[in-house]
Phi, psi and omega in degrees: 000146177247122182228158172284142178280115181284350176247036185292144173256352176228154181294143176059042177272119178249163180231137171262124179236154177277148177288318176269153178295126173229142181287140179294333183274352179281160178296148175294151177255167180304321180296329176294316180294318178299315179297320179296318179298316179297313180296318181298314182293320184286337183245002186051057190228189174222163182237143170227159186226107175274112186249096176112160185301316183293342179269355178108358178292123184251354178234155189274336181279150185295130175210146180237000000 
């Protein structure tokens, strides 16, 4: 799912989230990469993935 980030620090910040619970610290799956490609092309944007506490990830469910 693609949603707007309600805690955004920049305008028009969206988040890609999984429908099923997936851990933020697990490796990305092919479906995550596909969703990121679709979102990037449709919004002329880029995607990043904070994986783990030390990288700044503050929630446990997977989000890009």
